[in-house]
C-alpha positions as CSV (number, residue, x, y, z in Angstrom):
1,M,-27.9,43.1,-13.5
2,L,-30.7,40.6,-13.9
3,E,-32.4,39.1,-10.9
4,R,-31.2,35.7,-11.8
5,D,-27.5,36.8,-12.0
6,R,-27.8,38.6,-8.6
7,K,-29.2,35.5,-7.0
8,R,-26.5,33.3,-8.5
9,E,-23.8,35.8,-7.3
10,K,-25.3,35.7,-3.8
11,V,-25.4,31.9,-3.7
12,S,-21.8,31.8,-4.9
13,R,-20.7,34.4,-2.2
14,L,-22.5,32.6,0.6
15,A,-21.2,29.1,-0.3
16,A,-17.6,30.5,-0.5
17,A,-18.1,32.1,3.0
18,F,-19.4,28.8,4.4
19,L,-16.3,27.0,3.1
20,Q,-13.9,29.7,4.3
21,L,-15.5,29.5,7.8
22,A,-15.1,25.7,7.7
23,R,-11.4,26.1,6.8
24,D,-10.9,28.6,9.6
25,S,-12.6,26.4,12.1
26,I,-10.5,23.4,11.2
27,L,-7.3,25.4,11.4
28,V,-8.1,26.9,14.8
29,Q,-9.1,23.5,16.4
30,M,-6.7,21.2,14.5
31,R,-3.5,23.0,13.8
32,F,-1.8,19.8,12.8
33,L,-3.8,19.9,9.6
34,D,-2.5,23.3,8.5
35,V,-0.2,22.1,5.7
36,A,-2.8,19.7,4.3
37,I,-5.6,22.3,4.2
38,A,-3.3,24.8,2.5
39,K,-2.9,22.3,-0.4
40,L,-6.6,21.7,-0.8
41,L,-8.2,24.9,-2.1
42,P,-11.9,25.3,-2.9
43,V,-12.9,25.8,-6.6
44,E,-16.4,26.7,-7.6
45,E,-18.1,24.3,-10.1
46,A,-21.6,25.7,-10.6
47,Q,-24.5,23.4,-11.4
48,S,-22.4,20.3,-11.0
49,N,-24.6,19.2,-8.0
50,R,-21.6,17.6,-6.3
51,V,-18.5,18.0,-4.2
52,A,-15.3,16.3,-5.4
53,T,-11.6,16.4,-5.2
54,D,-8.7,15.5,-7.6
55,G,-6.2,15.8,-4.8
56,T,-5.4,19.4,-5.6
57,S,-8.8,21.2,-5.4
58,L,-12.1,20.8,-3.6
59,F,-14.6,21.3,-6.4
60,Y,-18.1,22.3,-5.2
61,D,-21.5,23.4,-6.5
62,P,-22.5,26.5,-4.4
63,A,-26.2,25.6,-4.5
64,Y,-25.4,22.1,-3.3
65,I,-23.4,23.6,-0.3
66,L,-26.2,25.9,0.7
67,R,-28.9,23.2,0.5
68,A,-26.8,20.9,2.7
69,C,-26.0,23.7,5.2
70,K,-29.6,24.6,5.4
71,E,-30.4,21.1,6.6
72,E,-27.2,20.7,8.7
73,P,-25.6,23.9,9.9
74,D,-22.2,22.2,10.5
75,Y,-22.2,20.4,7.2
76,S,-19.5,22.6,5.6
77,V,-17.0,21.8,8.3
78,R,-17.8,18.1,8.2
79,L,-17.5,18.1,4.4
80,Y,-14.1,19.8,4.3
81,L,-12.7,17.4,6.9
82,H,-14.1,14.4,5.0
83,V,-12.5,15.4,1.7
84,L,-9.3,16.5,3.4
85,L,-8.9,13.2,5.2
86,H,-9.4,11.3,1.9
87,C,-6.4,13.1,0.5
88,I,-4.2,12.6,3.7
89,F,-5.1,8.9,3.9
90,F,-4.1,8.3,0.2
91,H,-7.5,7.0,-0.8
92,R,-7.4,8.5,-4.3
93,F,-4.1,6.9,-5.3
94,Q,-5.3,3.3,-5.0
95,Y,-8.6,3.8,-6.9
96,D,-7.5,2.1,-10.2
97,K,-6.6,-1.2,-8.3
98,V,-9.8,-1.9,-6.4
99,D,-13.5,-2.6,-6.7
100,T,-14.5,1.0,-6.8
101,Q,-17.9,0.6,-5.2
102,L,-16.6,-1.2,-2.2
103,W,-13.5,1.1,-1.9
104,D,-15.8,4.1,-2.1
105,M,-17.7,2.8,0.9
106,A,-14.6,1.7,2.8
107,A,-12.9,5.1,2.3
108,D,-16.0,7.0,3.4
109,M,-16.3,4.9,6.5
110,A,-12.7,5.3,7.4
111,V,-12.8,9.1,7.3
112,E,-16.1,9.4,9.0
113,G,-14.9,7.0,11.7
114,T,-11.9,9.2,12.2
115,I,-14.0,12.4,12.4
116,L,-16.4,10.9,14.9
117,E,-13.5,9.7,17.1
118,M,-11.8,13.1,17.1
119,G,-15.1,14.7,18.2
120,M,-14.3,18.1,16.8
121,P,-16.9,20.7,18.0
122,G,-18.9,22.3,15.2
123,A,-18.6,19.3,12.9
124,G,-21.6,17.1,14.1
125,L,-24.5,15.8,12.1
126,Q,-27.9,14.5,13.0
127,T,-27.0,11.0,11.7
128,D,-23.9,10.7,13.9
129,V,-25.5,8.4,16.5
130,D,-26.5,5.9,13.8
131,A,-23.2,6.2,12.0
132,R,-21.3,5.6,15.2
133,A,-23.3,2.5,16.1
134,C,-22.7,1.1,12.6
135,L,-19.0,1.8,12.7
136,E,-18.6,0.0,16.0
137,K,-20.0,-3.2,14.4
138,I,-17.8,-2.8,11.4
139,K,-14.7,-2.3,13.6
140,E,-15.5,-5.5,15.5
141,Q,-15.5,-7.4,12.2
142,A,-12.8,-5.6,10.3
143,G,-10.3,-5.1,13.2
144,A,-9.7,-1.4,12.6
145,L,-11.4,1.5,10.8
146,T,-8.9,2.0,8.1
147,A,-10.0,1.9,4.5
148,E,-7.8,-1.1,3.8
149,K,-9.2,-3.2,6.6
150,I,-12.8,-2.2,5.9
151,Y,-12.4,-2.9,2.2
152,R,-11.0,-6.4,2.9
153,Y,-14.0,-7.1,5.2
154,L,-16.5,-5.9,2.6
155,R,-14.9,-8.0,-0.1
156,N,-15.2,-11.1,2.2
157,T,-18.7,-10.2,3.3
158,P,-20.3,-8.2,0.5
159,P,-23.2,-6.0,1.7
160,S,-26.6,-6.1,0.1
161,R,-27.9,-3.2,-2.0
162,E,-30.2,-2.2,0.8
163,V,-27.4,-2.1,3.3
164,L,-25.2,-0.1,0.9
165,A,-28.0,2.4,0.4
166,I,-28.3,2.9,4.1
167,W,-24.5,3.3,4.5
168,T,-24.4,5.7,1.7
169,Q,-26.8,8.0,3.5
170,L,-24.7,7.7,6.7
171,F,-21.2,8.2,5.3
172,R,-21.2,9.7,1.8
173,R,-20.3,13.4,1.6
174,D,-18.5,13.7,-1.8
175,T,-18.3,11.9,-5.1
176,H,-15.1,10.1,-6.0
177,A,-15.5,10.5,-9.8
178,L,-12.2,12.4,-10.0
179,W,-10.2,9.7,-8.3
180,L,-9.8,7.7,-11.5
181,P,-6.4,8.7,-13.0
182,A,-6.6,10.3,-16.3
183,E,-4.2,9.5,-19.1
184,K,-0.9,11.5,-18.9
185,E,-2.3,13.2,-15.9
186,E,0.0,15.9,-14.4
187,L,-0.9,16.3,-10.8
188,L,-0.2,19.6,-9.1
189,V,-0.1,17.8,-5.7
190,T,1.4,14.3,-6.4
191,Q,1.2,11.1,-4.5
192,E,4.6,11.6,-3.0
193,Q,3.7,15.1,-1.9
194,W,0.5,13.8,-0.1
195,K,2.7,11.2,1.5
196,K,5.0,13.9,2.9
197,I,2.0,15.9,4.0
198,G,0.7,12.8,5.8
199,E,4.0,12.3,7.5
200,R,4.0,15.9,8.6
201,V,0.4,15.5,10.0
202,K,1.5,12.3,11.8
203,A,4.4,14.1,13.4
204,D,2.4,17.2,14.4
205,L,-0.4,15.1,15.8
206,K,1.9,13.6,18.4
207,S,2.8,17.0,19.8
208,F,-0.8,18.3,19.7
209,S,-3.1,17.8,22.7
210,K,-4.5,14.3,22.5
211,A,-7.1,15.3,25.0
212,K,-8.8,17.3,22.2
213,T,-8.2,15.1,19.2
214,H,-7.4,11.5,20.3
215,S,-8.3,9.2,17.6
216,E,-7.2,5.6,17.2
217,S,-8.5,5.6,13.6
218,M,-6.6,8.8,12.7
219,E,-3.3,7.2,13.9
220,K,-3.9,3.9,12.1
221,N,-5.0,5.5,8.9
222,L,-2.0,7.8,9.0
223,A,0.3,4.8,9.6
224,E,-1.3,3.0,6.6
225,A,-1.0,6.1,4.4
226,T,2.6,6.9,5.2
227,R,4.1,3.4,5.3
228,D,6.5,2.6,2.5
229,R,4.8,1.1,-0.5
230,F,7.0,-1.4,-2.1
231,D,7.2,-3.4,-5.3
232,Y,8.3,-6.8,-4.1
233,A,9.4,-7.8,-7.6
234,K,11.7,-4.8,-7.8
235,L,13.2,-5.6,-4.4
236,L,14.1,-9.0,-5.7
237,Q,16.2,-7.4,-8.3
238,H,18.7,-6.8,-5.5
239,F,19.2,-10.6,-5.6
240,T,19.9,-10.9,-9.3
241,V,23.1,-11.9,-11.0
242,M,24.1,-11.8,-14.7
243,G,23.7,-15.0,-16.6
244,E,23.6,-16.1,-20.2
245,H,20.5,-17.7,-21.6
246,A,19.2,-18.5,-25.1
247,G,17.5,-15.8,-27.1
248,I,18.4,-13.1,-29.7
249,N,20.4,-10.3,-28.2
250,E,18.5,-7.3,-29.6
251,D,20.9,-4.8,-27.9
252,E,24.0,-6.1,-29.7
253,F,22.5,-6.9,-33.1
254,D,23.0,-4.3,-35.9
255,Y,20.1,-4.4,-38.3
256,V,21.8,-2.1,-40.8
257,Y,24.5,-4.7,-41.8
258,Y,21.9,-7.4,-41.7
259,T,19.4,-5.8,-44.1
260,Y,22.2,-4.4,-46.3
261,G,23.5,-8.0,-46.9
262,L,20.1,-9.3,-47.7
263,S,19.4,-6.6,-50.3
264,H,22.8,-6.6,-52.1
265,Y,24.2,-10.1,-51.8
266,G,21.4,-12.4,-52.7
267,N,19.7,-12.7,-49.4
268,M,23.0,-13.2,-47.5
269,P,23.2,-11.2,-44.3
270,L,26.5,-9.7,-43.4
271,I,25.9,-10.3,-39.7
272,E,23.9,-12.9,-37.8
273,P,22.1,-12.1,-34.5
274,L,23.8,-13.4,-31.4
275,E,21.9,-16.5,-30.1
276,S,22.4,-15.8,-26.5
277,K,22.3,-12.7,-24.2
278,E,23.1,-11.8,-20.7
279,A,20.2,-10.9,-18.3
280,K,19.8,-10.4,-14.6
281,K,18.1,-13.4,-13.0
282,V,17.8,-14.9,-9.6
283,R,20.1,-17.9,-9.0
284,D,21.6,-18.0,-5.5
285,F,19.8,-16.7,-2.4
286,V,18.4,-17.7,0.9
287,I,14.8,-17.6,2.3
288,A,14.7,-17.7,6.1
289,L,11.4,-18.5,7.7
290,D,10.8,-17.4,11.3
291,T,8.7,-20.3,12.7
292,S,8.2,-18.7,16.1
293,A,4.8,-18.7,17.7
294,S,3.6,-15.6,15.9
295,C,4.6,-16.6,12.4
296,R,3.3,-19.9,11.2
297,G,1.1,-22.0,9.0
298,S,-0.9,-20.4,6.3
299,V,0.9,-17.0,6.7
300,L,4.3,-18.6,6.0
301,R,2.9,-20.6,3.0
302,G,1.2,-17.4,1.7
303,F,4.5,-15.6,1.8
304,L,6.2,-18.4,-0.1
305,R,3.5,-18.4,-2.7
306,R,3.9,-14.6,-3.1
307,T,7.6,-15.0,-3.5
308,Y,7.3,-18.0,-5.8
309,S,4.8,-16.3,-8.1
310,I,7.3,-13.5,-8.7
311,L,10.3,-15.7,-9.1
312,K,8.5,-18.0,-11.4
313,G,8.5,-15.4,-14.2
314,T,11.1,-16.1,-16.9
315,E,12.6,-12.7,-16.5
316,H,13.6,-13.4,-12.9
317,F,14.2,-17.1,-12.6
318,F,17.0,-19.3,-13.9
319,R,16.0,-22.8,-14.8
320,K,18.6,-24.1,-12.4
321,I,18.7,-22.3,-9.1
322,N,20.4,-22.6,-5.8
323,V,18.0,-21.5,-3.1
324,H,18.1,-22.5,0.6
325,I,14.9,-22.3,2.6
326,I,15.9,-22.3,6.2
327,Q,13.3,-22.7,9.0
328,C,14.4,-21.2,12.3
329,D,13.2,-19.8,15.6
330,S,16.0,-19.5,18.2
331,E,18.0,-22.1,16.3
332,I,18.2,-23.7,12.9
333,R,15.4,-26.2,12.5
334,S,15.8,-27.3,8.8
335,D,17.5,-26.4,5.6
336,V,16.0,-27.5,2.3
337,K,17.9,-26.9,-0.9
338,I,15.8,-25.9,-3.9
339,T,17.4,-26.4,-7.4
340,C,14.4,-26.1,-9.7
341,E,10.7,-25.1,-9.8
342,A,9.6,-28.6,-9.0
343,D,11.6,-28.6,-5.7
344,L,10.0,-25.3,-4.7
345,D,6.5,-26.6,-5.6
346,A,7.1,-29.7,-3.5
347,F,8.3,-27.7,-0.5
348,I,5.2,-25.4,-0.5
349,E,2.9,-28.4,-0.9
350,K,4.5,-30.9,1.4
351,E,7.0,-29.5,3.8
352,T,6.1,-29.5,7.5
353,L,7.0,-26.3,9.4
354,Q,9.2,-26.9,12.4
355,G,10.1,-24.8,15.5
356,F,7.6,-22.4,17.0
357,G,10.0,-21.2,19.8
358,S,11.4,-17.7,20.5
359,T,13.1,-15.7,17.7
360,D,16.8,-15.1,17.3
361,F,18.1,-13.9,13.9
362,R,21.8,-14.5,14.6
363,P,21.9,-18.3,14.1
364,V,20.7,-18.0,10.5
365,F,23.4,-15.5,9.5
366,A,26.0,-17.6,11.2
367,Y,24.7,-20.7,9.4
368,V,24.7,-18.9,6.0
369,E,28.3,-17.9,6.7
370,Q,29.2,-21.5,7.2
371,L,27.6,-22.4,3.8
372,L,29.6,-19.6,2.1
373,Q,32.8,-21.0,3.6
374,K,31.9,-24.4,2.3
375,G,31.5,-23.0,-1.2
376,E,27.7,-23.8,-1.3
377,F,26.9,-20.6,-3.2
378,E,28.5,-19.4,-6.5
379,N,27.4,-15.8,-6.0
380,L,25.0,-15.2,-3.1
381,K,23.2,-11.9,-3.6
382,G,20.8,-11.9,-0.7
383,L,18.7,-13.2,2.1
384,I,15.0,-12.7,2.7
385,Y,14.0,-13.1,6.3
386,F,10.3,-13.5,6.9
387,T,9.5,-12.7,10.5
388,D,7.3,-10.8,13.0
389,G,10.5,-8.7,13.6
390,Y,10.9,-9.3,17.3
391,G,14.3,-10.9,17.8
392,V,18.0,-10.4,18.2
393,Y,19.8,-9.0,15.2
394,P,23.4,-9.7,14.3
395,E,25.8,-6.9,15.1
396,K,27.9,-7.1,11.8
397,M,26.7,-6.4,8.3
398,P,26.8,-9.5,6.1
399,G,28.4,-9.4,2.6
400,Y,25.0,-9.7,0.8
401,D,21.7,-7.8,0.7
402,V,19.1,-8.5,3.4
403,I,15.4,-8.0,3.3
404,F,13.4,-8.3,6.6
405,A,9.8,-9.1,5.5
406,F,7.5,-8.3,8.5
407,L,4.0,-9.1,9.2
408,E,1.8,-6.0,9.7
409,A,1.9,-5.0,13.3
410,E,-0.4,-2.7,15.4
411,D,2.6,-0.5,16.2
412,D,5.4,0.5,13.9
413,G,7.3,-2.7,14.7
414,P,10.9,-3.0,15.7
415,P,13.7,-1.1,13.9
416,V,16.0,-3.0,11.6
417,P,19.7,-2.6,11.3
418,P,20.8,0.2,8.9
419,W,22.2,-2.3,6.5
420,A,18.9,-4.1,5.9
421,M,15.8,-3.3,3.8
422,R,12.4,-3.4,5.4
423,V,9.1,-4.4,3.9
424,T,5.7,-5.2,5.4
425,F,3.1,-7.8,4.4
426,D,-0.5,-7.9,5.5
427,R,-1.4,-11.0,7.4
428,D,-4.9,-11.2,5.9
429,D,-3.5,-10.9,2.3
430,L,-1.1,-13.8,2.9
431,E,-3.7,-16.0,4.4
432,E,-6.1,-15.2,1.6
433,R,-3.4,-16.1,-1.0
434,E,-2.9,-19.5,0.7
435,E,-6.7,-20.1,1.0
436,K,-7.1,-19.5,-2.8
437,A,-4.3,-21.9,-3.6
438,R,-5.9,-24.8,-1.8
């Protein structure tokens, strides 16, 4: 065997040993990560000069690992934790929807902040003092050390190139080049599987000794990663009804008879396309706005704009609608009937919010029941209740679908009745939407 080959083999063997020791150290000290670490296996990628993950494997250049461990003896443990937390926190699966440069930095800060808070022995670096000081300032501005919060802060306050360069030295451990989804990519460990892993880690963490691993950032990042992601437009499909509108019905039109007639009977089709078709669209529903002290102003208007932007699409909105926007806290404050887009536009622009007392959900459901008895709705499909969630729920299930749309809370928020759907909006996102609309 040539000397070069022997050297390469030795480098490969030593790097693999470093990573195996890192895995063993994490498993011994943080047993709640056992399922996650079993899913992320090291794969050698010689001469790549990088460490990267695709959510299934940890790809590494052996020479890169040895150089890093020569400068920082605990680097392999820190590296493995860093990449592992990226996967657990779902950072890879949002990569095609963000400014990648800022998301890279936000994701790296989030996992490094979590590692520093956990204080795992044998995972320290010489730069930790500077990194901790930097993250404390970021946390003050962003509100929490989750990738989502940091990313929003960085978008609102873009850092200079010089600052980004300093942060890269402090927080970057791996490249995120494999985070971009490939066409027709078949993942061995899917987004849904990582979510289940995150839920398992979240559950195991509660039973593990917090004296050893207490980390506010770990808990908040896990809460963000495991919360239900929702497509608000799809949820609104629960409120759709069948209705006829103008347009060729492609599903019930037979092109065979049509073209046969054109070719054999002097351009006379044997069948004409139907000039109307049925489609599911929104017509009758209720939006209840909780105007208690914690839900008001730009947040409520931002929610309405979000809902309006979805409903405004022709595939979801009838030209004539029957929507009641009810303002309420512990009692009904106002009820505005919306019959067209102009009405909805006027409400968002001009309506004054009323109330700001305590929250009680029951009056709204009782009021809607009165409207139903009066024949106000032709076919009420649902009610969207925008609230902070802290109030008294009705005991009985109504005869229509209900969505409770909550503001993001520090805790998990209150439970909802089993007959209701639950979604969560980010306060900053809604306020930003309202700010852009002005």
